[in-house]
N, C-alpha and C positions, 0 to 999 in steps of 0.2 A: 271538503265539503262536496258532497254527492251533487251530481249534475244538475236534479231538479229539487233540491233541498229546499222546503218552504214554498214551493210552487204549486199552483192550482191548474189542472187540466181536464179536458173533456176529451172522450173517446167514445165514437160511435161505432157500432156494429162490434160491441164489446164483449160478446157473450161466447166466442169462440175464435178459434183461429188465430189471425193476425192482431184482431182488435183485442182479445183476451190476453195474448202474449204482450202487447203493448200496454195494456192497464197494468199488468203485474210487473212489468219493467220500470214504469214510471213510479209506482208505489216503491219498489225496491230502490229507487234512485232518489227517494226523499219527496215526491210529489203527492198531493190529495187528489182523487179523480172522481169526476162524475162520470159513471159509465152507462152509456145508452145501448139499449138493444131491444128488438121486438119481443124476445122471449125471456128478457129478464136476465139478470147478474146478481150475484150475491152481494149483499149490502156487507161492508167491513169497516173497521175503524177509519180507514183512509180510502174509502171507496164508498161513493152514493150511487146506488143502483137506480136507474130510471127505465121504465118499460115505456116504449112508444116507438111510432114510424117516424124515419128521418125525412120523409117527404110532407110531413105536416108542419108548418110554419110554427104553430104554437108551440109542439114539442120542442123545437129548436130552441125558442125563447125561454120555454120552462128550464130546460137543462142550462142554459146560462145563468138563468136566475137561481137554480139550485146552487151552481158553482160559487156565486156571489153570497147567497144569504148562509150556506152550510160551512164555507171554506175562506169565504172573505174577498173574493176576486177572481180574475180569470187571467193566466198567463200563456197557456197553450190549448189548442185545439187540434185533434187527430181525426180527421173527417174519413173514418176507415171504411163505413157501412158501403156495401156494393151488392149488385146483382149480376147474373149472367144472363145471357140469351144466345142460344144458337140455332140456326137453320138458313137456308139460302134466301136470298133477297126475294126470289119469286115464290117461296113457300111459306117463310114465317109469318105467324100471326101477328099483324100490327100492334096488337094489345101488348105483346112482349116487349116490342120494340119501344111502346110508349112507357112502360114500366122500366125498362133499363135507362131511358133518358130521365125519368123521374128519380130513380134512385142514384144514378150514377152522375147526374148533371144538375138537375134542379135543387136535390137536397144538399148538394155541395155549396151552391149559391145561398141556400137559405142558413146553412152551418155558417158560412162566412158572414153573412148579414147581421146574424143574431149575435155573432160574438163580438163585432165591432165597438158598440157602446162600452162593454165591460172592459176591452182591451184598452179603449181610450183613457178609461179612468185609471189604469195601472201605468199610462204613458208608454204603452206599447205591447206587443205580444207576438206569439209564432203561431201559424196555421200550416198544417200538412196534410195533404190529400194521398190517400192509398188510390193510385190509378193503376197502370198496367202496360207491359209492353205491347199489349193489343191495342193501346192508343197510340203508340209510336208507329206501328206498321200493321198491315192487314193480316187477316186469318181467314182461311176458307170456311163458308158457311156461318160465320160469327159477324157479320155486318153490323147488326144492332149493338152488340157489345163494343166492336170497334169504333163505331161512330160515336157512342157515349162517351168511351174513355178518352178518345181524342179530344171531344168537346170539353172534358173537364181539365184536359191538359193546358188547354188555351184559356180556358176560365182561370185557372191557376195564375198564368202569366199577367192576363190582364189584371186581375185583383191585386198582384204583386206591385204593379204600376200605380193603381188608384192609392193604394195603401201604404206604400213604403214610406212617403213623407211624414206619415203618423207614426213611425217605428213599429209598424205591423207587418211582419214578414209573412209570405206565403210560397208554400214550395209543394212539390209532389214526388212520390217514390212511385216508380214504376216497377213492380215485382215482375218476375219470369214465373216459370212453373215452380208453385210452392205447393207443400201437402197441407192442405185445407179440407174442411167441409165442403166448400164450393168446388173444389177440384176433384172429389172423391170418385166421380165417374171415371176419370181418367186414371187415378192411382190405382183403381181396382181393376183395371184392364191392364194386365200384364205387358202385352205388346204394344199398347199405345204409350204407357209408362216409359218403358224401354226405349221405344222409338225415339221419344222427346229426350230422355235422359242423354242418349248419345249425341244429340244436336247441340247440348249444352257443353261449353268449353270446360266447365269445371266438372262434368260428368255426373252431375247429381242434381236432384230438385233441392230447393231451399226448404227451410223450416220456418214455421212462423215467428220463432224467436230471432231469426236473423233479420227478417224484415222489420220486426219491431225496433231493433237495436239502430237501424237506419232513421224510422220515423222518430225515435226518442231523440237520436242527435239533432235532427232537423229542428225541432222544436225546443232546444236547449240554447242556452247562451253561448255555449262554443260554436253554434253555426251563426253567429251574430251578422256576418256580413254576407250570408246567403240568402237571397229572396229570387223569386221567379225562376227556380231552377227545377228540371225534372231529372231526379236522380235514378238511374235503373239500378236494379238489386236483383239482377235476373243470371247470375252465374257467367255471363259474357255473352249471353245468346244473341243481344242486338248488336253485339260487335261483328257477327257474322253477316256476309251478304246473302247468306241462304242458298248459295250455289252448290257448297259441299258441307258434308258433316265433319266436325273436327275429328281427327284421327284418334281413336281411343288409345289410353295406355294400356300396354301390354298387360294382360290378365284380367280386365274388365269387360 
């Protein structure tokens, strides 16, 4: 049997990058998916596309209702939608900070809250949040993003404590450098791309499909004993103190 055979999932930020890869993988593994994105997703036999903003409580409730009405219930939620913000603490417009908190923290809370009744009706479920290594440690001129992703990690831990007795698991994945639309500003700048690549022990950026595999695992029955965890999927970058760059393999 496939990992998600007959199961129903929600994926937010499903239009591109990690969210799109996760949607495709869950369907490949047997799930039916409600895919939420601000710009839309292609409807398909096992994909119900919903256009909306994750910061809207009504949108989150509508997505859950769609899962129940179209596919019969809800087993898994991947809260992947996110936004970035960069700028020094004395320079960044606070409106950008507010938006980072709205999307990366408040929307996660809304997504979890909306999913609970439908998961209770199934006797449990699994939720996973796409966080970031930037929630584990700081980055220069990214205080707003760091703050929001750090808050999301502790939200995950606290929600896991609240919901564990109801067999609802809540975890987070912390991707490191990953080639997506959100990181295109870095990937299109060769010096910055290569500089960061050399600091990654695996000596390469991750692909969205690699992060999707970890997300899909955490909401699968195979991870039934895992809750309240933060799983780095970062090529080993958080294993480094940051004092030294890993020695590159000869020829790279």
